[in-house]
N, C-alpha and C positions, 0 to 999 in steps of 0.2 A: 517482292518477298522468295523463296525460301523457305518454308517452313521446315525444320529436321523434329525428327523425332529426339527429345531432350538426352540426352549424353547419361543421364541419372548420375550425376557427382555423388561420389557416397564419402557420408562423414563417418568420425569415432562414434560406439554403437554410446562409449560416454559421453557422447558430445549432444546428441540426439536421442530421447526415448525412442526404443521401440515400441514404445504402445501410443504413439503419435506416428506412425508411417503406416498408410493405410495397405493393405493387406495385399493389394496388386504387383507395391513398388516399394516392398518391405525388402529390403538388400539385405546378404547375407553378411556377417557380421564380418566374415573372414575377408569380402571383396571390400567393408570400408575403408573411406581415405578421406584426408580432410578436402574441403572445396577453397574453390582457387577464388576468391572473394577479396576485393580490394576495400577498405576501409571505409572508404566513401561511398561505395559503391550498395551497402549494405549498412548502417547505421540504425543501430538500437536506441530509443532515447525513454526514459522513464519521468516525464511529467509528473506521474503520481505515481506513488509504487506500483497500484493495482493496475496500470493501463500497458498495455504494449504496445509501440508503436515501432514501424521497423518502412524503410525503407529501401529501393533498387535504382540503380538508373539501367533503363534498358535501350540499347539502339534498334530501334522498328517502331512503326507509324501507333497514334493510338488507337486506331481502326485495329491494326491487327492483334494489338493488347488485348483492348474490348472482346474480342474471338476468342482467342485464345481463355479466356477469363470467363466466357458464359455461353461457347458452342460446348455440346455434350462430347464432340469425338476429338476436340481440340484440349479440352477440360483432362480427359484422356492418356491424352501423348505424353504429358507435364505432372502432371497428379498424380492422379490412379484409374482406374477402371471404375466407372460406377459414379463417379463424380458427377451433382447437378447440381448449377448451381444458374435459375431463372431470372432471366433479366429486366422480370416487371414486378408491379408493385401486386405482394401477396404470393411469387412466384415462390419455388422449393428450392431447399439447400440439401442436401446428402453425401456424405460421407459413412463408407462402410471403412472398417479398419480392425485389426486385432490386434491386440495388450500383446505387455511381457508373455502372461500366460497364456499362449495362443487363441483368447477366448475372443470369438468377433463384437466388435462394439458398433456404435451407430449414432454416425452426428449427426445432426437435423435442425433445420431453420427454416423461417421466411423471412421472405423480399421485403424490407420496410421501406426502401427508398431509389429511384433510377432516378440519371442525374445524364443527361445529355451524352452517350454512352461512355463516360468519364467517372461515374462515380456508382458505386452501389453498396448498399447499408443491409446488414439482414441481420438475425440474430443465429447463437450459435447453443445446441445445446445436448449434451452428450447423453446416454440410455439409464448409463449409474446414477444421472448428478440429482438431485433431489427434484422434484418437481416444480418450485416455483425458481429453479434456478435457473437461469439462462444469461448468457453473454453479447454481445452485441459485435458485429463488425461489419469498418469501413472499407472497403478498399477506392483510392481514388490514383486518376491517369492527370498527371500532368506535363503538359506541352512545357519543352527547356531549350524550343529550336532543334538542336543538331540530334537532340532525342527526349526520350521523354522518362517523367521519377514515378514510378507505380509507387504509392504508398497503403500503407496496410496498418491501420488502430480496431485493438481489440479490446474493449472497456468489460465493465459489467463484471469485475470478479468480485466484488462483496458481496455479490449474492449464494455466492459459495463455501462450503464451512469453512470457519477460519483454520483448520488446523488442517485442508486438503490443499488450501487457495494456494501457498506460496511455492508447494512444486508443481502445480497446477500452473499456473503463469510461465514460470520456468520454461514446462515442459513446451508450453503452448507456442514461444516467445524462441523455441531450436524448431520446433515445427514448423512454422511459418519463414525463421529463415532456410529452410530446406528448399521448402518450395516455392519461395522466391529465387533462389539461387535456382532451380529445376526450371520453373518458369522464362528467367531471363536466358540459360541455356537452351529453349528451347527457339524463342525469337530472337536473341540480337546477332545483329551484325557488326556493331561495331566493332570499336577497338576492344583488345583484351588485356 
């Protein structure tokens, strides 16, 4: 399969806070347009109001998806420049981005677990969060014969100040949806 540069599908600025768009991939507001995601391909579920669960159907091999998630050069093709997710226990996660005010931000974390090149779990902490506040992300690739389902579960929001929690959960839910669509655009060879 020939990988392609992500189309950088754009969605309305009212639907994705620019505070969660990495600096290198932040679209100009005039260029934003709604993504073409079918409801069954990117669905959000709330088991608890503080958990984020998203999944997307991708027509690529598990190996291609794993490489796109963990190879620095490939991450830069669909996420943004400078993003790092090292696929080993103790490996680092790093994402530089710019908030709505143009202030440079940094998300960091540490890889907690890796399973058979189809699952990675890591912490996530923004530089402006309280010192004790950290969330946890689990990314899984599930084989469904003709396609794979990539799922993201982002938990631990109860560690953040209650007054900011709902907005952060919403911002991250939208941000993850954006990144999953970009990954799908980068890898997907299946029916549109």
